[in-house]
N, C-alpha and C positions, 0 to 999 in steps of 0.2 A: 504494500500500500504506500503510495506517495503522498506526502503531506505538502500542500501548497501554502507556503508562508507569505508569498508575494513581497519578500524583503526588497528585491531589486526594483520591482515596479513601484512600490510605495516610495522608495528613496528617490527614484527618478521623478515621480510626480511632485515631490516636495522640493526638488532641486532646481526648478525652472527659473526662479528669480535669484539664484545664487551666483557668485563669482566662479570663474573657472577653477580657482584653487579650492573653494568650498565644495564644488561639484566633485572634484577629484577625491577629496577627503570623504565625502558621502558615499561615493562609489566603493572606496576601499572599505569603509565601515559596512556597507551592504554585503560585500563579498565575504568579509570576515564573519558577519552574522549568519550568512547562509552556511558557511563551513561549521560554525558553532552549532547551529540547529541540527545539521546532519550528524555531528559528533554526539550531541545529546541523544538523538534517536538511536544511534549505535550503542551508547551506554545503557539506555533503557532496554534495548533488545538483548543486551548482555546480562540483564538481571539486576540493575541498580535503578533507584529513583534519583532524579536530579532536580534540585531546586536552585535557581540563580537568585541571589539576593544582593542588594546594594551594600557594598562595604564602605564606600566613601563617595563624595561628589567632588569632581575637579572643577575649579572656577578659573576663568580668565577673561578679563575685560567685560564683565556682565554676562558672559555665556557660561554654561555649566554642562557637565556630563556625568552620568552615573557610572561608577566603577563597580564591577560585579565580582563575586566569588561564588563558587559552587558549594552546595551542601549536598552530600552524597549519602544515601541510605541503601544498604544492601538488604537482600531478602532475608538473610539470616539474622539480621539485627533486631 
């Protein structure tokens, strides 16, 4: 079963009014998120539960981004 997260499409829709540098950063983020989602699905298929939680928030000139860490639970726990 393939899960459609639409990460790339959503990022492109939101990047229309951004600078070229911002668009490149968003494309990189979308690609990394796509890989992360795929890896989370593989971990779940291998028998663990995965929860991503915010560990911190990065700030710069009025902008911010959530930094994430995984919480992993195995079936035997």
